[in-house]
N, C-alpha and C positions, 0 to 999 in steps of 0.2 A: 272436310269429313262433318258426319252430323252428329250431333252432340245430344246426348240421351237424355229422353222428357224424363222430369219427375214426376208428371202423371199427376199433376195439383189439381185437374179438373176431375177428376175419378175417383168415385167413391166407393172402397169394397163394400162387398154383400155384407161383411160382418158389423161394420160403422152403420148400414142402413139401419141394420136391428137395432143400434148404441142410439141411434138418433131417433126413432119411433118411441124408444122406451124413454127418452128423455123428454121427449112431444107430451107422452101418454102424461108422465108423472108432472109435468109442467101444466097441462090444461085441468088435470086433478085438483092441483092447488090453487088454480083460478077459478074455478069451482068454489073450492072451499073458502075461500076469500069472502065471496058473496055471503055465506053466512053470518056467525058469531064469531068475533075475534078469534086467533090464532093462540092458542097457547105458548109459554115459551119451549116446552116439547119439539115444537116446529124447528127448529135451530137445530138440533140433537139427531132430528129425522132427514132434514135437508142434508146434513152434513155425509150419514151415511151414507144416503141416496147416490150423494154425489161419489163418494171415494169407490160403492159397487162400480158404479158406471165408468169413472175413469179406470178401474180394472179392467172391463171388457172392450173401452175405449184403447188401451195399452195395447191388449193384448192382439186388437185387430190392426194395431198401429205396426208393432215388432213384428208381423207373420209380413203384412205387407210393405215393410221396409226388408225385411229378409229378402223375398221375394226379387223384389226389384234389384237389390244388392246383387243378388245371383246372376238376373239377366244382364245388368249392366256395371259388373264387380268394378273396381278400380284395386289392379296389383301396384301401379307406379304412381305416385304423387306426382301433382302440377307442379312447376315452377310458380305460383300463385299465392297470394295469400291467403285463400281458402287452403287450397293444395298442401300449402305446408304446415297446416293443422296437422294432416297424416304422418304418422313416422313410416320409415322407409322400412323398417323391420315392421310386420303385421299391420302392413298397411291395409290390409283387406279387412282386417278387424278395425281399425280404427273407422275407415270406412262405412262400416255397418253400424258404427256405434254413433258415426255423425247421422246418417241416414235415419236411425230408429229415432232418436232425441228430438229431428225436426219434422219426421212425420208423427210425434208424440204429441211435438209442443201445437201442431196446426190443429190435429183433429181433436187436442184436448180443449181448443179454445171454443169448440163448438159445446161442449158440456155444459148445462146450467140447469138448476135442479130448484122449484118453489116449493115452499111449505108456505101457505101462507103469505105475509108480506116477508119470507123470509127467502133470500136468492144465494145460491151455493153454486160457486165455481171452483173449476180445479186448472192450473196454469202451471208451466214451465218457464223460466227467465227468456227470456228474448237472447237473441243470439247476432248484436249489430256490428261487431266487431269480430274481430281473428279471436284476438284475446277473449270472449266470451264463447268464441264457440269452441277453442281448446276446453275450457272450464267445463262446457257443456258436454265434449264428449267423454271428460272423467266422471262423470254422473250417471254414466251408461255403464255397464258391464255385460259382457255375452261369454255364455259357453254352450259349448256343446254335449248334450246330455242323452243319455236311451241309445248308446252307440254310436253318436252322430246323427241318427234319426230325428232328434229335436233340438230345439234351442229354447236356452232360459238366457232371459233378458232380466235385466234389472237397472228400473229407473228410477235414481234418488233424486229428492228435494222436490217432490211435485207436491205444490203449494194448495190445501182445500181450503175454503176460505166463505164464510158464511158473511152475509150484509143484510141491514134492515132499514129503508129508507137510507140508503148510502152511507149508511156508516156499518165500519165491521162488526160485528158482533162474537166470532169468532173465526179463529183462523190455526192450520195447524200443515207442519210440512211431514211428510211419510215418503218412505222408497216401494215402490210398488214392483214385483217380481211375478214373471209370466215366463211360461212354457209352454210354447207352440213348438203343432208337428213339422220342423222347416228342417232340413236336412243343409243349408246352405255353408257352414262351417266345413260339415261333411267331404260335401262337393269340394269346396275352395281346394282344401287339404289335400283329399285325393288327389284332383286336377293337378297340384302343384308337386307332388310325391311323382305322378307320372313326368311331369317335367323334369325333374331332378332328374327320374334312371332316364330317361331320352339322355340328357348330356352326361350321363356317368361314363365315367374312363374304363377302359376294359378291365383294368385292375379295381373298380371300383363297384363290387357286389354285384348283383345279378341287373345289371342294367343293359340300354341299349348297348352299349360298346362290350359290353361281352357277347351278349347274345349275338351281337352282328360277327365280331369275332368268330364266335362258336359255328355260326352259319356258312360262312366265310371258308373256313378249313377244310370241310370235307370237298366244298366245290373246287377250290383250289388245286388241292392235292390229288383227287383225281383226275381232272384233268391235267396236271402237272404231271404226273405218272403216265398218263395216255400219252402225251407228248414223248418224253423219255423213250417210252418203248415202240417211238414208228409212227404214233397216227400223228398227222400234218396238222395240230391246233396252234394258231399262230397268235392267240391271245389265250394266254392260262388266263388269266382275271381280268374280264372286261368290266366295266360302271354298269352293264346291264346285269350282272352276276351283282355287284352291290347294292344297285337299287333294288332290287328282289331282293337279295337277305335282308336290308334295312328296312323294307315295307313288313317283312314277315316277322323280325324282331320286334318292331315297335308295335305289330296288333298281339306278339305275346305278351307286353309289357301293357297293354290294355287290356286284355283277360285277365292278368296277374294281377292288375291294380285296380280296376272297377268289376270283378266279376265274369265280364263279357267284353268285349272287341265289337266295335260297330260291322252289323253285317256286310253293307257295303264296301267297307275294307279287304273282308274274305273273298269276295266277290271280285272285286279287281285284283286280288293277290292271285287268283285263278287266272285270270284272264293275261298277267303278268308272267306266272309260269309258264302258259302254253306258246306266248311269243317270244320267251327266252330260250324254250328248247327248239322252238323253229330254229330260231338265231342258230343256237349252238349245230343242231343237226345240218344247218344247209353251212357250216364251213366246209372248206375243202376236202374233199376225198376222194385220192387216186384210184382209178382201178382196181390196180395192182395191190391194195393196202400191203402194206409190210407185214410180215410175222409178228405178231406180239401174244404175249403170255394171256393166260384166262383172266388173271389179275388185272391186267391193263384196261382188258377189252370191258370187264364187269366195272373196273372205276369210269371209264368212260360214259359208260352208259346209266350208272348211279348217280354219276353229277349233275345229269338234266335234272332241273326242277329242283337239285336236294334243297334248295333255299325255303322249301314251303313249308316244313315243317321240323318238328324238332328235332335232333339227332337219336336215333335209339339207344338207350342204355341197356346198360346188363347189368346183372345183379350188384357187381358192385360199384355200380354208378357212373361206370366208365361210360366215356361214347364208343359207339360200335361204328365208326367211320372211316373212312381211306387212309386216314392220316395215322403215318407210322410214329411210333410212340419212341423206339430207339433203332439208332444204326450199326450194325456189328462191322465193325473195324478190324484188320488182321495185320498182321505182322509181314505179309506180303512178300516183296521185292526187298525188304531187308534182312530176310534170311537168305536170300541167294547173294546181295550183296556183302553180307557179313563171311559168307562161306567161301565167297572169292578172295576177302581181305584177309583171311586165313592161311588157305591154301597157295595165294601165287607166289610166282618166285621161285615155283620149284621147291627143291629143299631150303633155300635163304628164307620162306615165307614164314608167317607165323607156324604153320604145322611143320613147319620142318625143323624150327628152333625148338619146337617143345618137343618133337620127338628126339631131336637128338640131348636136348635137357632130360628128357625120361630115361635115357642111354647112360647120362651123364652120373658119374659117384665121386663123391668126396674122400680122399683118400689120404691118411697123414700116418705121421713117424711119433708114436708115443715111446718115451724113453725113460730109464732110473739110470742112475748113477751113484753107489754106494764106493766111499772110498775104504780100500784094504790099508793100505801103510800108507800114511803121510807121510810128506817130505817136501823139503824147499830148500833152496840156496841158502847159505849159511851165511852169515854176516860177514862184513870185511874185518878182517882180522891186520894191522901192522904188522909187517917183519921184524919193526922195530920203532924206536923214537923217531919222528921227526919225518917218518916216510909220511907220502902223499899217493893218494890214488886216482891213477892218470887215466885209467881204463878198464873195460872187462869185456869178456866172450862167453856166452854159454850155450851149449852144447847138448843136443836131448838125444835120447836112444830110446825110441820106443818099440816096446815088443807086445804082439795080440795075439791070443791062444783061446782058445774055443774054452768055456768054462760053464758052470752054473751061475746063473743070475739070477735076481729075483727081475719076475716078470711085471710090466705095467698092466695095468688094472682096463680093462673094457667093460662096456656098458652088453649087457643083454641084447639089443637090437643093432649092434655092430659086429662085423664079422672080422677075424685076423687074419690078415694074407700070408703071414709069414713071423716069426716071432724066435730069436734067436739070443743068446748071452755070450760074450769073452772078459776075459782078464785083461787089463789095458798093465804094460808095468812101462815105465818111465824112469831111464837112467840120465842121470841130469851132472855137467861138469862145469865149472864156472872158472875160468883163467883171470888175473885179474893183474895188472901191471901195477908198479910203483914207481913211482919217483924221488930223489933227494938230492938234492943238485945237479948234477950232471950223471950222478949214477941211476939206473935202471934196474929192477928187478920183478919176479914174477914169483906170483902164489897160485896152485891148485887145489880146489873142493870139489867135494861128490855130493849128490845124495839119489836116494830110489823115491821113487812114489809106485803106489798099486791102487788100478779099480777095479770094479764086477760089476758093467754094463750090459741092461737088458733092454733090447728092441723088439719092439711089434709094428708090424704095418697094419694099420687098421684101415675098413673100409667100411661107410656108412652106409647104410639103406636109401635110398633115394626120396627125398624130401619135398615136396612143394606144397605154399601154403596154397593153391588154387585147387589143390585135388584133396578132399579129407584122407585122414591118416587110416591106411589099413595094412593090416598085414600082405605080404607079399610070397606067397608059395607056388611053387618053388623060388627059390632065389640063389642066385649065381652059382645057378649049375643049368646046363641046358634042359630044356622043355616047357612048358607056359603053354599061351594059348597058340601059340602059334610053332611049336616045337621049335624054338629057334636058340640062339646063343644064349640068352636070360640074363647077359652080365656074368657069365661063366668066364670069359676073358677077361672081367675087372679085376681081380683078386691079381692073376699073376703080371698084368700090366702094372699094375699100381707097387708092386715088388720092383717090377724092372726102373719106374722111372724113380722112384723112393732110394733104391737098396743098389742096384746093377748099376744105374747110371751115375751113381756117386759113386763109384768105386770099389763097390761090394760090402760084404757084411762087415769084413775088419776094417776098413776104411772108415765107414758109419761110425761103429763103435769107436775106434780111435778118435774122430771128428766130436764124437758127442762127449768124448771124456777130457778132450784138452780145450773143447767151447769155440769150435770150428765153426767156421760158415756153413752150415748144410739147409739144402730146402727137408721144411718136415711137412709140406702139404703140396697134394695135387689133386687137379680135376679130371679124373679118368674116363672116357669115353670109348663105351663096350661097344661092341658093333652089332648091327641090328639086321634082323630076319631084311629079305629082299621082299617078301609080300608086306613087310609091315606098314608101307606109305596106303599103298592101295585098300588095304582092310581098313585101315582107320580112315580113309578117307571116303569109302563106301559108307563107315559107321556113320560120318558126319552128314552125307548124302540123307541114310534115313533119318538123323536130329532136325537136318535142314527140314524137312518135309512137317516134321511132326513141329515145330517151332514156327516153320511158316502158316500152318490153319492155329495157331493162335490168334485169340479174338476179344475184344472189349466192347462193350455196349456203350453207347456214345448215346445221349438224349438227340434226337433230332434237332428239338429248338436251341442246346447249346451247338451245337455245332453252325447251325444256320446263323446265331447269334452271335458268335466268337468265344463261347465260354468254355469250347469244349477242346482238351488237349488230347486227343485218341491214343497218338505216342507216346507222350508221359507215360498215361497210364498203360500203355503194353510193356514200357519199359520195365513201368514196377510188377506188371502181371510176371515178366520171364524171370527176375529177381526173385519172387516170392516162389516160383517153381523149379528154382536151380536145381534144388537137393533130387527131385524128380527127374528132370531134364540129364543131370550127370549121370543117375543112376549107377552111382559106385557100390561094386557087390561089396560082401563083407569083407570077404579075401580076395586080392588082384592076383588074378591069373597068373603070375609070372610078369616081367617085365612090360611084356607087349599090352597088357591088361591094363595094365596104370598106364601106358603111354594110351590107349586109347582115350580111356578117362581123361587126363589132363589135356589132350586136343578137344575134349567138349568142352572143359570150363574155357581153353582161347575159345572155341566159336563162342560159345555163350556171351563171354565178355564183349566179343564184337558184335554180336545183335544189339547189346544192351546199348553202345557205343554211337550205332546206327541207330537206332531208335529214338536216344537222348537228341542226336543230330535232326532227327526230325522235329522233334518235341522243340526245339529251338527255332526252326523253320514256322511249326504251326503257331507257335508264340508269336511269331512278327506279323504271320499273315492273320492273326486275330487282334492285332494292333492296330492293322491296316481296317479291317473290317471294322470294329469300333469309330475308325473316323469316317467310315464310308457311312455309318448307320446316323451318325451325330448330323452330317452333312447334311444326309436327306430328313433330318427331321425323326426317326424314328426312337430317338431315345437311347438309354443305355442298352448297353448287352445284356445285365442283368432284367431291366425292362423287359426286352423284347423276348428274353427267355422266358420269363414269367407270363405274358400275354401266351406265349404258344401253351405252357401247361393250362392254364385258365380254357384254353379253348377244346382242349380233350375232357373237361370236364362239363356234365350238364350243369346250366345256372341254376336251376331247382326246377322241381315237379311242378303241376301244373297247379301250383294253388296259388288261390285268391285269396283278397284282404277285404271281401265288401261283405261277408257274410252276414245275413238280417238285413240288410240294406241295398236294396236293387237301385243298381245305377246303372246307366244304358247309353253310353258314347255315341257321340256324331257329330263325325268330324268333316268336312270338307274341304279339300278331297278327301274321300275316304281314302282313294290309294294315290299316296304322294308319288306324282309320275316326274321326270326327267323335264318334261316338257313345260311350255308358258299356259298358264289358265291366264285368261282374260276375266274383268271385273262384270261381263253380262252373262258368264257361264257359273259364276261362283258368288255367293254372298259374302261379304267378310272384305271385298275386294272392290274398290270403287269401280266405279261404271265402264270408265276408259282406264284404268289401270288393268296391271297384269301382272304377275308374278311367278318364278318359277318354285315348285311347294318342295322340290329336291333338287340337292344340288351334290354333286362325284366327283370325286377326284382320286385314281389311284396312279401312284410311281413306282415302276418297275424298276427297282436299284440297279442289278446289273442288263444291261440293257446289252443290245446284237450288235456285233459280237462281242466287242469290250468298249469301256468308255471309261471316264475319269474314275467312279465307283471301286472297278475293278484294278482299275492301276493303282489305285490307292492301297488294296489289299494286295496285291502282287508282284507291285517294284520292292517291298521292303525285303522280300523271299529271295527273287529269283534277280533284282537289278537289269531288267529289261524294262523302260516305259516306252508306251506307245508299242508294244509287241504282242503277237498274239502266237499261242501254242499250233503246233504243226496242225494237231484235228482241228484246231479250229478254220483253218485256214483250208485246209483240207476240202472239209464238209462243205465252207464256201464254193470252193471251185467247184465241188461237184453239183453244188444248186445249179449252178449259172452254167455248166455245163449241158444240163439236162433242159435249160430254158432256153439254151442256143439252139439245141438241136429243134426246136420248134419255131424259132424267131430267129431273125437275122439281124437284130439289133445292132448295129456297129458299135457302138457307146460301149455295150455289155462286153461284147466282143474287144476292146481295147482293154476293159478292165478287168477281165477274163486271163487275156495275155499276159499282163503285168502281175496278176497272182501266181499265175502258172511260173513262171518265172524266180518267184520268189520263193513257192514251192521245190522246185529243180535245185533251187540251191540249199534247201533245209532237206533234203534228200540225199544230197552229196556229202553233206557234211555229218549224217549217219553212216554212209557208206564209205568213208576217207576212213573214221575210226573202228568199222568195222575190218578195213583190209589188215591192220595191225592184229587183231585180237583172233583173226584167221590165223595169222602167220604164227602167231605165239602157243595158241590151243589145238590148232592141227597141223602144225608142220606145214601147211600149203606156201606152194610158190606164189609169186606176183599173178601170176597170169591163172592160176587155179583158184586164187582169191575172187580176182576179178570174174571169172565164168560162175562162180558158187554164187555170189552178187547176183550178177545179172540175170542167172537163171531164177535166182527165189524171186527177182521182182518182177520177171514175166508173167508169173503167174496171175498177176494184176494187172488189166489194160488202164491206163492212163494214169496221170498224177494223184487227180484226186482219189481213186481207188487204191491208188500207192501209199498215199499219205495215209489214209485210214489204216491200211493195211500196216505201218511202220508204228503209229500211235497205238494201235490196239493189242498188240504183240503178233500178229498172225506171220507179220516178215520177219523177224526174228526166227520163229518155229521153220520157216522155209530156209534161212540160211543155215542153218544149222542141220537141219537134214542134207542141205545140198553139200555142205561142207564135210559131214561125217561120211558121204558117199564117195567123196574126193579121198580120204586118209584113213590109212589103218588105224582104226581107236578100239582098245576094250573097253567096255562095258562104262569101266569107272571113266574113262579121257572122254567119251562120248557124253555121259551127264556134264563134268566137268565143262565141255564144249558149249553144251546148249545153256548153260549157266551162263557162263562168259560173253557170249551172243546176246544172250538176252538183256544182260546189265550194260553191254555196249551201247548197245540201242538206245536205252533208259538214261542212261547218262549224257548220248549225244543229244536226246531233246528235253533234256533238259540245259545243254548247252546255249549260250547265246546266238550263237551263229544258226541254229536250226529253227530259231522262232522267227515270224513273220511281222513285218512291219504292219501295224494298225491301216493305215491309210488303203492302200490297194487291197486290203478285207474288206473293212468297212464298205467302200465307192462299191465292190463287186457285192456285193451283199444288197444295199439301197437299190444298185441298180436292177438285180436280179427279181425282187419285191415289185420296182416300180415297172417295169415289164412284163409281169405278172398279171398286176392290177389293170395294167392299159387292154392287155388282150381279153381279160373278162371283159369290160366294157366294151370292147369292140364287136367280140365275140354277142352280146346281148343284142348289141344296138342293127347288127346285121341277119343276125339267125335263129334270135328267140332264145327261150330257156333252155332247150335242146344241145343249143351251141353251147351254152353257159355251163352244163353239165359238163360239157366235152372238155372246155376250157379249164374249168376248176380242175379238172384230171388230169390233165396234160401240164400246163404250168403251175397253179399255186398247188396244186399237190405234190407234184415232185419237187419241185424248186424250194419253197417254202419248208418243207417236210424232212429237208435236208442241211437247212440253215441251223447251229448250234445255239444252244443259248444257256445263262445262268454263268455262275460262279464254279470253276472246278477249285474246289480245294486242295492246293498243293499239287497242279495241274503237271504230276510226274508219271507216266505207266510205272504201274506196281507202288506207288505214294498217293495216289489220286483216290482218296477212298469215298468222296461224295461228290456231288454237284450243287451248290445251293443257292436260292434266289431267296430274295425279300421286295414285299410290295407294302408301302404303306396307303392305306388308305382312310379318305377324309370322305365325312359323310355332312351334309348340313341342310337340314329341312326347316320348314315351317307351315302349319296348318293356317289358311286364311281363316276358319273358324272353326272352333273346336267346343263343341258342346256335352253337355251332360244332364241328361233327367233321370229326375227318381219321382216316380208315383206316388203322392199321400197316400199315407194310411187309412183305410179302410174305417177307422174311426172318425178321420179329419175330414170329410170331403173337400173336394176342391180341385183345381185346376194343379195339373204337377209342375214342380220344381225343376227349374232349368237353368243350368249355368250355361255362362255363354263367355268366353274370351275370343274376341274378333279384332283386337287392336281401336277400338274405338275411343274417344274422348266421353267422359262422361262428367255430365256438370248437373249442378243441384242447387237451388235457392235457397242458402242458409242463413240468410237475415232478413228473409221474408219481404223483400223490397221489391218482388215482382220477375228481378232478374234472377239467371242461373249464373252461379259461379264454378270454372271451370275445378274439379279436385283431381282431376289425374287419368289416366287410360287405362284399360282394363288391354295386356301386353298377350298378343299371340303367342301360342304355344311355338317355341324355335327351339332346335337345338346344334348340335354342333361337336360331332366327337370324330377320334380318329386312333386307329388301331393298325397292329404290322400281322404280316400274312407273313410267313414262314414255310419257303419249302425244299426237302433236301430229298434228293434220289438218288441212286449206283452211281457211281461215274461211269465215264463212257458215253453211249447211246449218245442221244439228242440235246441229251443236259433238260435243262427245265427253264421256259423264261419267254416273256411274249416279243416275237420276231417280226411282227408287224409296222413294227418302226415308229410303233407311238409309246413309248416307255413313260411318257407324261400324258395321262388318258384324262381329259377332263370334260364335264358334262357341259351343253350349251349355256348354262344358267351358275355356271362355276362361279364367276365373277358379278352377279348381281340374283342372288338368291333370295328370296324373301318377298312377299306384297309391292308390289311398287303404286 
């Protein structure tokens, strides 16, 4: 390493003028000594002249020292006796103070003024030791003035001394303050600010982390959505995109920090953008590009070169990028699952019980008893003295007759089914046996009781806390919504149950009067109209579709970071909208209308229960995602979501911070490439050395098809370690089949065959469950069930296509249609059959048996990729570029375009509401040499001031012994930032993620970034 020269032999132009001035004064004084003796005024004149000369000398010294300090700054003290004089905080300022002092002491040593026999000098104490140097440093203070354009320096303890014939005749100490047009402090602070911003975390203001994130998101989302909609993009986020975005962000920071960016940097960025665009366009594209919507096509087009400029912003300040802010999540299949829950089991299901309850009324006996003639058995009276009661027998004779009686009170909301009164007369006789010795005798006594009994059979109007309390009109008479029985049969049934079945009116009155065992309450079920169940089911089907379309918006960042729980929010939404969904009328149109609303209430309860179950699963998946993010070093879910939100907001406008002071950055290299740079190509690097200006790494968290990260998320929900859903296996199988149509790779064929067996087994699991569903809801025989399923399967050729049709719901619709064609069903029954079939398939796809093992799936995908790449290489080597295009079209486009990617969020049809993926991105870089130049002000002619950071050691002769002491080094500008990119796409489709087999993508210089 070279040591920076202290330029001791170079004399600044300003100092030349000072020396000439001193020489002139000395010459004049010499001439004057040839005349008469000099008066005592010569001491004062010499001192004044020396002070003025010292001022000019110090001004030149400060400017020279500041210029040299900028050219060879010290930002890290050396571990030497001289280096330890500099504080680790404020190192550059301490170094500048030392440099000013050393220059001032050296230059002042040449200042000498003569007036007659008087010699005047200006001196500063020497610095032979580190302690002396530390004291000297403290005698100098520096500060930036004029907005950083100038430097004010004060040097204390400058000694002015006059002597005559070797004897001191005058001495004084003074502090000298000068201001020079030198922006060394401003250049250093602005460069340090730039370096801090280069190392700023994505959540720390508008630094590199945030700007890099803002540039990566539009690129990754556009390419991710294009992949999801069918374009065969194998590497959604590549290191080429990271490098391009990092350089664009760094140049933005230069422009903001210094007022302008290195022009060569923009030139390099434009060239890199063109190369990245060419690389993106050179990705495999099949002849028959799958149909994609306009948004996907535009997204793919806009992603090329998206990292070259700041995101466009609207008037709200939000970025107008392809990044989606929210994701609409609907109730969807939960509405159908709840529907089946309430209508299953025919009349024994929830709806059956609800309808029965709606036509079931509580009836009771209300009674009053008023004594008319009180009587009771007479007390025993012995027939004489010494008689003992040996026993007695009581006989009663009860007579019941019609009579007026007080009527029981009944509330206005109740209906009296029957009312009657009775007079109950009880004739009683008691016979007693008495004993005296062996003698026995009997006595008889009689009495009479009389009661008036009132009885009412009361029928309560139906009550149910699940539905709003409303009047029912008509009630207990035929009519209402379906013109049915309408509980008209309930009152007579109540009378039959509570009166007739207990012996009739007289018997009931007798038992009331005598407090006998009597049933006083009964639940009476009325007849229901034959059309009630179909009518209610049709109403529930309409409500089902209304509920199915309810949705909530979830932040895509929250979904991808595991902070969202849309099913929980949907459950709250259903609760909030329950009154509107029940839609209870102000007056129920008879019992049937109320039964309809009660069925709605039961259904909504079932929907909430389903959503809460999904919410629990989502919570478990979120816990797994949190662990996966932590394992990948992405940080907490909160951090990931905040980074996502920051990416949607522009970092700041194109504001700069160097108004009034021109700063021109000059970086080497101006564009930080991922390729090695040799010392012969660039200053700031040893001639035989080399370094990587930029090193990048991006890790795709959820690799294809699945790995440990996905297992962490899904195992806690589905309990199936090392397994993948049917759709993933089916897509992988289809990709292998397409590849095998163009090649006879035996290893791929073996892997494909094993995967086919697994997919076939998964489809068998689905079909077996369907058989029972078709028997239950369509009444088909086993032969008809088999035929319906087989004919539905035959609509798709190949296990891969059949698996995809099963996963995306197409197969379920086909089975329902085939079954309906074989059964005589009305509209309501056909609707129920369709719901049951779809639900059966969904439940099968969640079952353990329908998931396929990871190993055969992963091996098939890996081999498919290998065969595709090999085919391209062979085509290029044998037939040239045209063959390359054909090979890409045939193998890569079709094979890799089918490979699924990403993490399905709750991957079950109808419940799968998004596919998410996460990339952790790390960027490390270093400039071999970074310089900032500021032209001198017009009023201060001279060379420009240039601040340089190139990693050199800096040495300076601080003690005047002719040897330079090492003070420290100027550290190169280096940085390291990490960010996270989350992409969330709708369910199904190809998902989103890197499918090229390189989930952990590292640039060549990842392990050796920085100058060597």
